[in-house]
C-alpha positions as YAML, in Angstrom:
chain: A
units: angstrom
residues:
- id: 1
  name: MET
  ca: [27.93, 63.18, 132.86]
- id: 2
  name: THR
  ca: [30.12, 60.08, 133.46]
- id: 3
  name: ASP
  ca: [33.90, 60.33, 133.83]
- id: 4
  name: GLN
  ca: [35.30, 61.43, 130.45]
- id: 5
  name: THR
  ca: [38.07, 58.91, 130.69]
- id: 6
  name: ASN
  ca: [35.38, 56.24, 130.09]
- id: 7
  name: TYR
  ca: [35.06, 57.43, 126.58]
- id: 8
  name: VAL
  ca: [38.64, 56.71, 125.59]
- id: 9
  name: THR
  ca: [38.50, 52.99, 126.24]
- id: 10
  name: ALA
  ca: [35.22, 52.28, 124.39]
- id: 11
  name: ASN
  ca: [34.92, 54.14, 121.12]
- id: 12
  name: HIS
  ca: [37.08, 56.43, 119.06]
- id: 13
  name: PHE
  ca: [34.64, 59.16, 117.79]
- id: 14
  name: TYR
  ca: [33.38, 61.65, 120.29]
- id: 15
  name: VAL
  ca: [31.01, 64.57, 119.95]
- id: 16
  name: GLU
  ca: [31.76, 67.75, 121.67]
- id: 17
  name: ILE
  ca: [28.91, 70.20, 122.16]
- id: 18
  name: GLU
  ca: [28.68, 73.01, 124.71]
- id: 19
  name: SER
  ca: [32.49, 72.70, 125.13]
- id: 20
  name: GLN
  ca: [32.21, 69.15, 126.71]
- id: 21
  name: LEU
  ca: [32.26, 65.71, 125.44]
- id: 22
  name: SER
  ca: [28.62, 64.76, 125.19]
- id: 23
  name: ALA
  ca: [28.62, 61.37, 123.44]
- id: 24
  name: SER
  ca: [30.69, 58.70, 121.95]
- id: 25
  name: PHE
  ca: [29.96, 56.93, 118.67]
- id: 26
  name: SER
  ca: [31.40, 53.84, 117.08]
- id: 27
  name: GLU
  ca: [30.91, 54.97, 113.56]
- id: 28
  name: CYS
  ca: [30.93, 58.27, 111.70]
- id: 29
  name: SER
  ca: [30.21, 58.41, 107.92]
- id: 30
  name: GLY
  ca: [29.30, 60.82, 105.18]
- id: 31
  name: PHE
  ca: [32.01, 63.46, 105.37]
- id: 32
  name: GLY
  ca: [32.45, 64.92, 101.88]
- id: 33
  name: VAL
  ca: [32.36, 68.13, 99.90]
- id: 34
  name: GLN
  ca: [31.52, 68.62, 96.24]
- id: 35
  name: ILE
  ca: [32.52, 71.91, 94.65]
- id: 36
  name: ASP
  ca: [30.45, 72.89, 91.66]
- id: 37
  name: LYS
  ca: [32.40, 74.12, 88.67]
- id: 38
  name: GLU
  ca: [31.74, 75.71, 85.29]
- id: 39
  name: VAL
  ca: [33.89, 74.91, 82.43]
- id: 40
  name: PHE
  ca: [34.56, 77.33, 79.59]
- id: 41
  name: SER
  ca: [36.41, 76.97, 76.31]
- id: 42
  name: GLU
  ca: [38.49, 79.92, 75.30]
- id: 43
  name: GLY
  ca: [38.39, 80.82, 71.68]
- id: 44
  name: GLY
  ca: [41.58, 79.87, 69.92]
- id: 45
  name: VAL
  ca: [42.89, 77.81, 72.85]
- id: 46
  name: ASN
  ca: [42.27, 74.27, 71.81]
- id: 47
  name: ASN
  ca: [44.51, 72.41, 74.20]
- id: 48
  name: GLN
  ca: [42.93, 73.44, 77.54]
- id: 49
  name: GLN
  ca: [39.83, 74.63, 79.24]
- id: 50
  name: ARG
  ca: [39.09, 77.27, 81.91]
- id: 51
  name: ILE
  ca: [37.46, 76.03, 85.09]
- id: 52
  name: PHE
  ca: [35.62, 78.50, 87.49]
- id: 53
  name: LEU
  ca: [34.69, 77.20, 90.86]
- id: 54
  name: LYS
  ca: [31.33, 77.81, 92.32]
- id: 55
  name: GLN
  ca: [29.57, 76.81, 95.53]
- id: 56
  name: ALA
  ca: [30.58, 74.06, 97.83]
- id: 57
  name: LYS
  ca: [28.00, 71.36, 98.86]
- id: 58
  name: PHE
  ca: [28.58, 69.40, 102.01]
- id: 59
  name: ASN
  ca: [27.32, 65.83, 102.58]
- id: 60
  name: ASP
  ca: [25.31, 65.03, 105.65]
- id: 61
  name: VAL
  ca: [27.22, 63.32, 108.40]
- id: 62
  name: THR
  ca: [25.77, 60.29, 110.08]
- id: 63
  name: LEU
  ca: [26.97, 59.26, 113.48]
- id: 64
  name: LYS
  ca: [25.99, 55.61, 114.46]
- id: 65
  name: ARG
  ca: [25.81, 53.55, 117.48]
- id: 66
  name: GLY
  ca: [26.31, 56.26, 120.10]
- id: 67
  name: ILE
  ca: [25.98, 56.36, 123.86]
- id: 68
  name: THR
  ca: [25.40, 59.25, 126.10]
- id: 69
  name: ASP
  ca: [23.92, 60.00, 129.48]
- id: 70
  name: ASN
  ca: [23.17, 63.59, 128.47]
- id: 71
  name: THR
  ca: [19.83, 64.90, 127.10]
- id: 72
  name: ILE
  ca: [21.45, 67.65, 125.01]
- id: 73
  name: PHE
  ca: [20.92, 65.90, 121.74]
- id: 74
  name: TRP
  ca: [17.25, 65.28, 122.36]
- id: 75
  name: ASN
  ca: [16.73, 68.82, 123.51]
- id: 76
  name: TRP
  ca: [18.39, 70.11, 120.34]
- id: 77
  name: ILE
  ca: [16.19, 67.91, 118.19]
- id: 78
  name: ASN
  ca: [13.12, 68.75, 120.15]
- id: 79
  name: ASN
  ca: [13.85, 72.49, 119.55]
- id: 80
  name: THR
  ca: [14.34, 71.81, 115.87]
- id: 81
  name: LEU
  ca: [10.85, 70.35, 115.69]
- id: 82
  name: SER
  ca: [9.39, 73.37, 117.43]
- id: 83
  name: PRO
  ca: [8.41, 76.46, 115.34]
- id: 84
  name: GLY
  ca: [10.92, 79.31, 115.79]
- id: 85
  name: LYS
  ca: [13.23, 77.46, 118.07]
- id: 86
  name: LYS
  ca: [15.66, 75.96, 115.47]
- id: 87
  name: GLU
  ca: [19.27, 76.20, 116.65]
- id: 88
  name: ARG
  ca: [22.45, 75.89, 114.56]
- id: 89
  name: ARG
  ca: [25.54, 74.80, 116.46]
- id: 90
  name: ASN
  ca: [29.17, 74.22, 115.73]
- id: 91
  name: ILE
  ca: [29.82, 70.62, 116.53]
- id: 92
  name: ASN
  ca: [33.26, 69.02, 117.01]
- id: 93
  name: ILE
  ca: [33.79, 65.45, 116.15]
- id: 94
  name: LEU
  ca: [36.99, 64.34, 117.83]
- id: 95
  name: VAL
  ca: [39.03, 61.45, 116.76]
- id: 96
  name: PHE
  ca: [41.18, 59.89, 119.51]
- id: 97
  name: ASN
  ca: [44.03, 57.37, 119.42]
- id: 98
  name: GLN
  ca: [44.37, 54.41, 121.77]
- id: 99
  name: ALA
  ca: [46.32, 56.59, 124.29]
- id: 100
  name: GLY
  ca: [43.43, 59.08, 124.44]
- id: 101
  name: GLU
  ca: [45.19, 61.79, 122.48]
- id: 102
  name: THR
  ca: [43.17, 63.91, 120.14]
- id: 103
  name: MET
  ca: [44.28, 62.99, 116.52]
- id: 104
  name: GLN
  ca: [41.87, 65.28, 114.48]
- id: 105
  name: CYS
  ca: [38.98, 67.54, 115.21]
- id: 106
  name: TRP
  ca: [36.23, 67.88, 112.55]
- id: 107
  name: THR
  ca: [34.16, 70.95, 113.18]
- id: 108
  name: LEU
  ca: [30.78, 71.02, 111.52]
- id: 109
  name: THR
  ca: [29.80, 74.72, 111.22]
- id: 110
  name: GLY
  ca: [26.20, 75.72, 111.56]
- id: 111
  name: ALA
  ca: [25.01, 72.12, 112.10]
- id: 112
  name: VAL
  ca: [21.43, 71.08, 112.44]
- id: 113
  name: PRO
  ca: [19.97, 67.61, 113.26]
- id: 114
  name: VAL
  ca: [18.05, 66.30, 110.25]
- id: 115
  name: ALA
  ca: [17.45, 62.71, 111.41]
- id: 116
  name: TRP
  ca: [17.58, 60.80, 114.75]
- id: 117
  name: LYS
  ca: [16.94, 57.21, 115.52]
- id: 118
  name: THR
  ca: [17.29, 55.57, 118.96]
- id: 119
  name: ALA
  ca: [18.17, 51.90, 119.76]
- id: 120
  name: ALA
  ca: [16.01, 49.78, 121.90]
- id: 121
  name: LEU
  ca: [15.88, 50.91, 125.48]
- id: 122
  name: GLN
  ca: [17.30, 48.25, 127.92]
- id: 123
  name: ALA
  ca: [16.63, 47.96, 131.61]
- id: 124
  name: ASN
  ca: [20.25, 47.15, 132.43]
- id: 125
  name: SER
  ca: [21.64, 50.40, 131.08]
- id: 126
  name: ASN
  ca: [21.71, 53.90, 132.58]
- id: 127
  name: ALA
  ca: [22.80, 55.59, 129.30]
- id: 128
  name: VAL
  ca: [20.87, 56.37, 126.27]
- id: 129
  name: ALA
  ca: [21.78, 54.73, 123.11]
- id: 130
  name: ILE
  ca: [21.57, 56.81, 119.82]
- id: 131
  name: GLU
  ca: [21.41, 54.40, 116.93]
- id: 132
  name: GLU
  ca: [21.81, 57.09, 114.31]
- id: 133
  name: LEU
  ca: [22.15, 60.92, 114.36]
- id: 134
  name: THR
  ca: [22.42, 62.73, 111.04]
- id: 135
  name: LEU
  ca: [23.64, 66.31, 110.87]
- id: 136
  name: ALA
  ca: [23.49, 68.74, 107.90]
- id: 137
  name: TYR
  ca: [25.98, 71.60, 108.17]
- id: 138
  name: GLU
  ca: [27.01, 74.68, 106.28]
- id: 139
  name: GLY
  ca: [30.82, 74.46, 106.59]
- id: 140
  name: LEU
  ca: [33.59, 72.11, 107.61]
- id: 141
  name: LYS
  ca: [37.00, 72.61, 109.29]
- id: 142
  name: VAL
  ca: [39.52, 69.95, 109.99]
- id: 143
  name: VAL
  ca: [42.43, 70.38, 112.43]
- id: 144
  name: ALA
  ca: [45.07, 67.78, 113.41]
- id: 145
  name: LYS
  ca: [46.01, 67.08, 117.01]
- id: 146
  name: GLN
  ca: [43.72, 69.70, 118.35]
- id: 147
  name: GLY
  ca: [40.16, 69.78, 119.66]
- id: 148
  name: GLY
  ca: [37.64, 71.54, 121.70]
- id: 149
  name: GLY
  ca: [35.83, 74.81, 121.80]
- id: 150
  name: ALA
  ca: [32.56, 74.11, 120.03]
- id: 151
  name: SER
  ca: [29.92, 76.69, 121.03]
- id: 152
  name: THR
  ca: [26.42, 75.73, 121.84]
- id: 153
  name: LYS
  ca: [24.63, 78.24, 119.63]
- id: 154
  name: VAL
  ca: [26.02, 80.19, 116.73]
- id: 155
  name: GLN
  ca: [24.68, 83.31, 115.09]
- id: 156
  name: ARG
  ca: [25.66, 84.61, 111.62]
- id: 157
  name: ASP
  ca: [27.53, 87.87, 111.58]
- id: 158
  name: ALA
  ca: [26.65, 90.82, 109.35]
- id: 159
  name: SER
  ca: [28.24, 89.16, 106.27]
- id: 160
  name: GLY
  ca: [26.17, 86.00, 106.78]
- id: 161
  name: SER
  ca: [29.12, 83.85, 107.89]
- id: 162
  name: PHE
  ca: [29.52, 81.96, 111.15]
- id: 163
  name: PRO
  ca: [32.15, 83.13, 113.66]
- id: 164
  name: GLY
  ca: [35.54, 81.49, 113.14]
- id: 165
  name: ASN
  ca: [35.24, 81.13, 109.35]
...
């Protein structure tokens, strides 16, 4: 792994996996949540409706134009392609300011890679470029001015939830 201070000067989105900065990306898109609802009209109440909230659906997140010298992403994707070796992980996407301070930490809970595309390999580079990495996930947590602590593998507890939720 290269010196982590190198990440601060190049890009502003960093992916933390196994409690260490593992890659930097220049673009991160797709964050979103849609909460399903059911609308009911109450008899005799003509000036309003009742809204009952249902399940949340999270959009896939796509990280673009990344750089890393770590094979952790390929190993994770390779395991996802292998029968019985699929791993869900909590992934932190850290947003830094120009001074290198963490501004926000977006934690994708129970994330799995669903798409990966590499850039052209170049002889004058010792790092691997990741053109696009798309992650599906089961939950989202956003914390301001704090980061760190993503675990490498996560298991559901008896209630079916992931730890920390």
